[in-house]
C-alpha positions as CSV (number, residue, x, y, z in Angstrom):
1,X,-105.4,165.9,-97.7
2,X,-102.9,165.9,-94.8
3,X,-99.7,164.0,-95.1
4,X,-98.0,162.1,-92.2
5,X,-94.3,161.8,-91.9
6,X,-93.2,158.3,-91.0
7,X,-91.1,157.8,-87.7
8,X,-87.6,156.8,-87.9
9,X,-86.8,153.1,-86.7
10,X,-84.6,154.3,-84.0
11,X,-87.2,156.6,-82.7
12,X,-89.8,153.9,-82.6
13,X,-87.5,151.8,-80.2
14,X,-86.6,154.7,-77.9
15,X,-88.3,152.9,-74.9
16,X,-85.9,150.0,-75.2
17,X,-82.7,151.9,-74.6
18,X,-80.4,150.2,-71.9
19,X,-82.0,146.7,-72.2
20,X,-78.8,145.1,-73.5
21,X,-76.9,146.5,-70.5
22,X,-79.4,145.2,-68.1
23,X,-79.3,141.8,-69.8
24,X,-75.5,141.8,-69.7
25,X,-75.5,142.7,-66.0
26,X,-78.0,140.0,-65.2
27,X,-76.0,137.4,-67.1
28,X,-72.9,138.6,-65.3
29,X,-74.5,138.2,-62.0
30,X,-75.6,134.7,-62.9
31,X,-72.1,133.8,-64.0
32,X,-70.7,135.5,-60.9
33,X,-73.1,133.5,-58.7
34,X,-72.2,130.2,-60.5
35,X,-68.5,131.0,-60.2
36,X,-68.9,131.9,-56.5
37,X,-70.7,128.6,-55.9
38,X,-68.0,126.7,-57.7
39,X,-65.3,128.4,-55.7
40,X,-67.3,127.7,-52.5
41,X,-67.8,124.1,-53.4
42,X,-64.2,123.7,-54.3
43,X,-63.1,125.3,-51.0
44,X,-65.5,123.1,-49.0
45,X,-64.4,120.0,-50.8
46,X,-60.8,120.8,-50.0
47,X,-61.6,121.5,-46.3
48,X,-63.7,118.3,-46.2
49,X,-60.9,116.3,-47.7
50,X,-58.4,117.8,-45.2
51,X,-60.7,117.2,-42.3
52,X,-61.5,113.7,-43.5
53,X,-57.8,112.9,-43.8
54,X,-57.2,114.4,-40.3
55,X,-60.0,112.3,-38.9
56,X,-58.6,109.1,-40.5
57,X,-55.2,109.9,-39.0
58,X,-56.8,110.2,-35.6
59,X,-58.7,107.0,-36.2
60,X,-55.5,105.2,-37.2
61,X,-53.8,106.6,-34.1
62,X,-56.5,105.1,-32.0
63,X,-56.1,101.8,-33.6
64,X,-52.4,102.0,-33.0
65,X,-53.1,102.6,-29.3
66,X,-55.4,99.6,-29.1
67,X,-52.8,97.4,-30.9
68,X,-50.0,98.5,-28.6
69,X,-52.1,97.9,-25.5
70,X,-52.7,94.4,-26.7
71,X,-49.0,94.0,-27.2
72,X,-48.5,94.9,-23.5
73,X,-51.1,92.3,-22.4
74,X,-49.4,89.6,-24.6
75,X,-46.2,90.2,-22.7
76,X,-44.3,91.5,-25.7
77,X,-43.4,94.9,-24.0
78,X,-41.0,95.1,-21.1
79,X,-42.1,97.0,-18.0
80,X,-40.1,99.9,-16.7
81,X,-38.4,99.1,-14.4
82,X,-38.1,95.6,-15.9
83,X,-39.3,92.5,-14.1
84,X,-43.1,92.9,-13.8
85,X,-45.2,90.5,-15.9
86,X,-48.0,92.1,-17.8
87,X,-50.8,90.1,-16.2
88,X,-54.4,91.5,-16.3
89,X,-54.0,92.4,-12.6
90,X,-50.7,94.2,-13.0
91,X,-51.8,96.2,-16.1
92,X,-55.0,97.2,-14.3
93,X,-53.5,98.0,-10.9
94,X,-50.1,99.4,-12.0
95,X,-50.6,100.7,-15.5
96,X,-47.8,103.3,-15.1
97,X,-45.2,100.5,-15.5
98,X,-45.8,100.5,-19.2
99,X,-45.6,103.7,-21.3
100,X,-48.5,102.6,-23.5
101,X,-50.9,102.1,-20.5
102,X,-49.6,104.9,-18.3
103,X,-52.0,107.5,-19.6
104,X,-49.3,109.5,-21.3
105,X,-49.7,110.8,-24.8
106,X,-47.6,108.6,-27.2
107,X,-46.5,109.8,-30.6
108,X,-47.5,107.6,-33.6
109,X,-45.6,109.7,-36.1
110,X,-42.2,111.2,-35.6
111,X,-43.5,114.7,-36.1
112,X,-46.1,114.3,-33.4
113,X,-49.0,115.1,-35.7
114,X,-50.8,111.9,-34.6
115,X,-50.8,110.6,-31.1
116,X,-52.8,108.3,-28.8
117,X,-53.5,108.1,-25.2
118,X,-54.9,105.2,-23.1
119,X,-57.4,107.2,-21.1
120,X,-58.7,104.4,-18.9
121,X,-58.4,100.7,-18.0
122,X,-60.9,99.0,-15.8
123,X,-62.6,95.7,-15.0
124,X,-66.1,95.8,-16.5
125,X,-67.2,93.1,-14.1
126,X,-66.0,95.1,-11.0
127,X,-65.5,98.8,-11.3
128,X,-64.0,99.3,-7.8
129,X,-60.4,98.8,-8.9
130,X,-58.9,100.3,-5.8
131,X,-60.6,97.9,-3.5
132,X,-60.0,94.9,-5.7
133,X,-56.4,95.6,-6.3
134,X,-55.9,95.6,-2.6
135,X,-56.8,91.9,-2.6
136,X,-53.8,89.6,-3.3
137,X,-56.1,87.0,-4.9
138,X,-57.8,89.4,-7.3
139,X,-57.6,88.3,-11.0
140,X,-59.8,90.2,-13.4
141,X,-61.2,88.0,-16.2
142,X,-61.7,91.0,-18.6
143,X,-60.3,94.4,-19.2
144,X,-62.0,97.4,-20.9
145,X,-59.4,99.7,-22.4
146,X,-60.3,103.1,-23.8
147,X,-58.0,104.9,-26.2
148,X,-58.1,108.5,-27.5
149,X,-56.6,109.1,-30.9
150,X,-55.4,112.6,-31.7
151,X,-54.7,113.8,-35.3
152,X,-54.0,117.1,-37.2
153,X,-56.5,120.0,-37.1
154,X,-57.6,119.0,-33.5
155,X,-59.2,115.8,-34.8
156,X,-60.1,113.2,-32.1
157,X,-61.3,109.6,-32.1
158,X,-62.4,107.5,-29.1
159,X,-62.3,103.7,-29.2
160,X,-62.7,101.0,-26.6
161,X,-61.8,97.3,-26.6
162,X,-62.9,94.5,-24.2
163,X,-60.2,91.8,-23.8
164,X,-60.9,88.4,-22.3
165,X,-58.0,86.9,-20.3
166,X,-58.9,83.4,-21.6
167,X,-58.4,82.0,-25.1
168,X,-60.8,79.2,-24.1
169,X,-63.6,79.7,-21.7
170,X,-64.9,76.5,-20.1
171,X,-65.7,75.2,-16.6
172,X,-63.6,72.6,-14.8
173,X,-66.1,70.8,-12.6
174,X,-64.0,67.7,-11.9
175,X,-60.3,67.0,-11.8
176,X,-60.8,64.1,-14.2
177,X,-63.7,64.1,-16.7
178,X,-64.6,61.0,-18.7
179,X,-67.7,61.1,-20.8
180,X,-69.1,57.9,-22.3
181,X,-72.3,57.3,-24.2
182,X,-71.4,54.0,-25.9
183,X,-73.2,51.6,-23.5
184,X,-69.8,49.8,-23.0
185,X,-68.2,50.2,-19.6
186,X,-65.0,52.3,-19.3
187,X,-61.7,50.8,-18.2
188,X,-61.0,52.5,-14.9
189,X,-58.3,51.7,-12.4
190,X,-56.8,54.2,-9.9
191,X,-54.3,51.8,-8.3
192,X,-54.0,51.2,-4.6
193,X,-53.7,53.5,-1.7
194,X,-49.9,53.3,-1.7
195,X,-49.8,54.1,-5.4
196,X,-52.0,57.0,-6.3
197,X,-53.9,59.9,-5.0
198,X,-56.6,61.9,-6.8
199,X,-58.0,65.1,-5.4
200,X,-60.4,67.8,-6.2
201,X,-59.0,70.0,-3.4
202,X,-57.6,73.1,-5.0
203,X,-53.8,72.9,-4.7
204,X,-53.7,76.7,-5.3
205,X,-54.9,77.2,-1.8
206,X,-58.2,78.9,-2.5
207,X,-60.0,76.6,-0.1
208,X,-62.4,75.3,-2.8
209,X,-62.9,71.7,-3.8
210,X,-64.5,70.0,-6.8
211,X,-65.2,66.3,-7.4
212,X,-62.1,64.3,-8.2
213,X,-63.8,62.3,-11.0
214,X,-66.7,63.1,-13.3
215,X,-68.3,60.2,-15.3
216,X,-71.4,59.4,-17.3
217,X,-74.3,57.7,-15.6
218,X,-73.4,54.3,-17.1
219,X,-70.0,54.4,-15.5
220,X,-71.0,55.8,-12.1
221,X,-71.1,52.4,-10.3
222,X,-67.7,51.4,-11.7
223,X,-66.1,54.7,-10.6
224,X,-67.7,54.5,-7.2
225,X,-66.6,50.9,-6.7
226,X,-63.0,51.6,-7.7
227,X,-62.8,54.7,-5.6
228,X,-64.1,52.6,-2.6
229,X,-61.2,50.1,-3.1
230,X,-63.2,47.4,-4.9
231,X,-63.0,45.8,-8.3
232,X,-65.1,47.6,-11.0
233,X,-67.9,45.1,-10.4
234,X,-68.0,45.8,-6.7
235,X,-66.3,42.6,-5.6
236,X,-63.0,42.2,-3.6
237,X,-63.4,45.3,-1.5
238,X,-60.0,45.1,0.3
239,X,-60.3,48.5,2.0
240,X,-56.9,49.6,0.6
241,X,-58.3,51.6,-2.3
242,X,-56.8,54.7,-3.8
243,X,-56.8,58.0,-1.9
244,X,-59.6,60.0,-3.6
245,X,-60.9,63.3,-2.3
246,X,-63.9,63.7,-2.3
247,X,-64.5,60.0,-2.2
248,X,-67.6,60.0,-4.4
249,X,-67.7,60.5,-8.2
250,X,-69.8,63.1,-10.0
251,X,-72.4,62.1,-12.6
252,X,-72.0,64.2,-15.7
253,X,-75.0,66.0,-17.2
254,X,-75.6,69.1,-19.3
255,X,-75.2,71.4,-16.3
256,X,-71.7,70.3,-15.2
257,X,-70.1,69.1,-18.5
258,X,-68.2,71.6,-20.6
259,X,-70.0,72.5,-23.8
260,X,-67.3,70.9,-26.0
261,X,-67.9,67.5,-24.3
262,X,-71.7,67.5,-24.4
263,X,-71.7,65.7,-27.7
264,X,-69.3,64.2,-30.2
265,X,-70.4,66.8,-32.8
266,X,-69.4,69.6,-30.3
267,X,-66.1,67.8,-29.6
268,X,-65.3,67.6,-33.3
269,X,-66.0,71.3,-33.8
270,X,-63.9,72.1,-30.8
271,X,-61.0,70.0,-32.2
272,X,-61.3,70.2,-36.0
273,X,-63.6,73.1,-36.8
274,X,-62.5,76.2,-38.7
275,X,-61.7,77.9,-35.3
276,X,-60.9,74.7,-33.6
277,X,-57.9,73.6,-31.6
278,X,-56.0,72.0,-34.4
279,X,-56.2,75.1,-36.6
280,X,-55.3,77.3,-33.7
281,X,-52.2,75.2,-33.0
282,X,-51.2,75.3,-36.7
283,X,-51.5,79.1,-36.7
284,X,-49.3,79.3,-33.6
285,X,-46.8,76.8,-34.9
286,X,-47.8,74.4,-32.1
287,X,-49.2,71.5,-34.1
288,X,-47.1,68.4,-34.1
289,X,-47.5,64.9,-35.6
290,X,-45.1,63.3,-33.1
291,X,-44.3,63.8,-29.5
292,X,-40.6,64.0,-30.3
293,X,-41.1,67.1,-32.5
294,X,-43.1,68.7,-29.8
295,X,-40.5,68.0,-27.1
296,X,-37.7,69.2,-29.4
297,X,-39.5,72.5,-30.2
298,X,-38.1,75.7,-28.7
299,X,-40.5,75.9,-25.7
300,X,-40.8,72.2,-25.5
301,X,-44.0,71.4,-23.6
302,X,-43.7,74.6,-21.6
303,X,-41.8,73.4,-18.6
304,X,-39.7,76.6,-18.4
305,X,-42.4,79.0,-19.7
306,X,-43.9,81.0,-16.8
307,X,-47.4,80.7,-18.2
308,X,-47.0,77.4,-20.1
309,X,-47.6,76.8,-23.8
310,X,-50.3,75.4,-26.1
311,X,-49.3,72.0,-27.6
312,X,-51.3,69.9,-30.0
313,X,-49.9,66.4,-30.6
314,X,-51.6,64.4,-33.3
315,X,-50.6,61.0,-32.0
316,X,-49.3,59.3,-28.9
317,X,-47.0,60.8,-26.2
318,X,-45.2,59.5,-23.2
319,X,-44.9,62.2,-20.5
320,X,-41.7,61.6,-18.5
321,X,-39.7,60.2,-16.9
322,X,-38.1,63.3,-15.5
323,X,-37.9,65.6,-18.5
324,X,-39.9,66.4,-20.6
325,X,-42.3,67.9,-18.1
326,X,-44.6,70.7,-19.1
327,X,-47.3,73.2,-18.4
328,X,-50.1,74.9,-20.2
329,X,-52.6,73.1,-22.4
330,X,-51.6,69.8,-23.9
331,X,-54.0,68.1,-26.4
332,X,-53.3,64.5,-27.4
333,X,-55.2,62.6,-30.1
334,X,-53.5,59.3,-29.4
335,X,-52.6,57.5,-26.2
336,X,-51.1,59.3,-23.2
337,X,-48.6,57.4,-21.0
338,X,-47.5,58.9,-17.7
339,X,-44.1,57.4,-17.2
340,X,-41.8,57.6,-14.1
341,X,-41.2,61.1,-12.6
342,X,-43.6,63.0,-14.9
343,X,-44.8,66.4,-13.9
344,X,-47.4,68.7,-15.6
345,X,-49.1,71.8,-14.6
346,X,-52.2,72.8,-16.5
347,X,-54.9,71.0,-18.6
348,X,-54.4,67.8,-20.6
349,X,-57.1,66.8,-23.1
350,X,-56.8,63.2,-24.5
351,X,-59.3,63.4,-27.3
352,X,-59.5,60.7,-30.0
353,X,-58.1,57.4,-28.7
354,X,-59.2,58.5,-25.2
355,X,-56.7,56.3,-23.3
356,X,-54.4,57.2,-20.4
357,X,-51.9,54.8,-18.8
358,X,-49.3,54.9,-16.0
359,X,-46.0,53.1,-16.3
360,X,-42.4,53.1,-14.9
361,X,-41.2,53.8,-11.4
362,X,-40.8,57.0,-9.5
363,X,-43.4,59.6,-8.6
364,X,-45.4,61.9,-10.9
365,X,-47.6,64.9,-10.4
366,X,-50.3,66.4,-12.5
367,X,-51.7,69.6,-11.1
368,X,-54.6,71.1,-13.0
369,X,-57.3,69.0,-14.8
370,X,-57.6,66.1,-17.2
371,X,-60.3,65.5,-19.9
372,X,-60.5,62.1,-21.6
373,X,-62.9,61.4,-24.5
374,X,-63.0,58.7,-27.1
375,X,-64.3,59.6,-30.6
376,X,-63.4,59.4,-34.2
377,X,-62.2,62.5,-36.1
378,X,-65.0,62.2,-38.7
379,X,-68.4,60.6,-38.6
380,X,-72.1,61.4,-38.1
381,X,-73.4,64.0,-35.8
382,X,-75.3,61.3,-34.0
383,X,-72.1,59.5,-32.9
384,X,-71.6,59.0,-29.2
385,X,-68.5,58.9,-27.1
386,X,-66.8,55.6,-26.8
387,X,-65.7,54.0,-23.5
388,X,-62.5,55.7,-22.3
389,X,-59.5,54.1,-20.6
390,X,-58.0,55.5,-17.5
391,X,-55.6,53.0,-15.9
392,X,-52.9,54.4,-13.6
393,X,-52.3,51.2,-11.7
394,X,-48.8,50.7,-13.4
395,X,-45.5,51.2,-11.7
396,X,-44.6,54.1,-9.6
397,X,-46.8,56.5,-7.7
398,X,-48.7,59.5,-8.8
399,X,-50.7,62.4,-7.6
400,X,-53.4,64.0,-9.7
401,X,-54.9,67.2,-8.2
402,X,-57.0,70.1,-9.2
403,X,-55.2,73.4,-9.3
404,X,-57.2,76.5,-10.2
405,X,-54.1,78.6,-10.9
406,X,-52.7,76.0,-13.4
407,X,-56.1,75.8,-15.1
408,X,-56.3,79.5,-15.3
409,X,-52.9,79.8,-17.1
410,X,-53.8,76.9,-19.4
411,X,-56.9,78.7,-20.6
412,X,-54.9,81.7,-21.7
413,X,-51.9,80.1,-23.4
414,X,-53.2,80.9,-26.9
415,X,-53.2,84.6,-26.3
416,X,-56.0,86.8,-25.0
417,X,-59.3,87.0,-27.0
418,X,-60.9,90.3,-28.0
419,X,-64.6,90.3,-27.2
420,X,-65.5,93.5,-28.9
421,X,-64.3,96.8,-30.3
422,X,-66.4,100.0,-30.7
423,X,-65.9,103.6,-31.5
424,X,-67.7,106.0,-29.2
């Protein structure tokens, strides 16, 4: 019987020699790969963070450029050399007078790591700036300003803003506008031919003309009779009526009435809504509960301000005699009395009481436009305008005439409005 010698344990596993080394190498490779990925991720995260920070710095530089351009348009930056007002026309046609708009790169930080550059300014409604700037009468209504922001690591951001020259945008289709939906006839007296003149001929010399008076259909005959020198009912036509140009009134409808006077609901929103005139006046420090406070304010009623001011008087006011005179936009919720040598350039809105009177001697002038509407501050949306009062037959003489330049300034007294901002 043959005996068999058993194999040693180590000899039986001879084919497995080196497995541990291979396993260790593989695990090391996995750990190395994981470590490499971690290092790569950390590095990319750091780079991304730095790039993101640089990009945000470029973005903030762009915003700074937009803000400073708006400061120029608001007249808060002096031209160089001094003496040129920053009108839309001047900023568009001679941008080099202001460092911000000149096209130069302007540092935002002291070390120059973030900068901005106003790359272009143009009129989006008429791109031929050279031809338009050659016209003395050219006044762009809007400007599109493009700004490039430059940050660290060659980061760049482009932004553009469209700015409207007007705070309020509305049409003036008559020198005096008097809506009335009450069914009661308005009180309307323009005085005699030696007392008053009312004109829709543009005193700014543009050659255009609008109706002198715009009234609702129920008051059309009254206005026509008075303008012809008759009593409101058409009697006693003496032939010495007021001087009115054009001689016929305009009948108000939805096509020629400003949107804020097409209904009482619209008028209340315009006056007392969240973005209405009263809140705007409060925000600008131009809301007053008495005429005396408005007159005593630093700019007064804007008589010496080149573009006029925005004034909201929650009550009555007597304009004149002599000073105070004013210009800009004047809103009155009470009665307006034109006394003696009054003078006003701009737009006057008598909303609420809706009553205007003339008193005292002397001669007064109102160049611009006048809106008169009678309605309560609160009420139902179905409320209609009451019968307004416009009686300037009192003492003294007066001239009320449309002036497009005065209206233009009155629309922008609250600062320019930004229509839109976008990054591109």
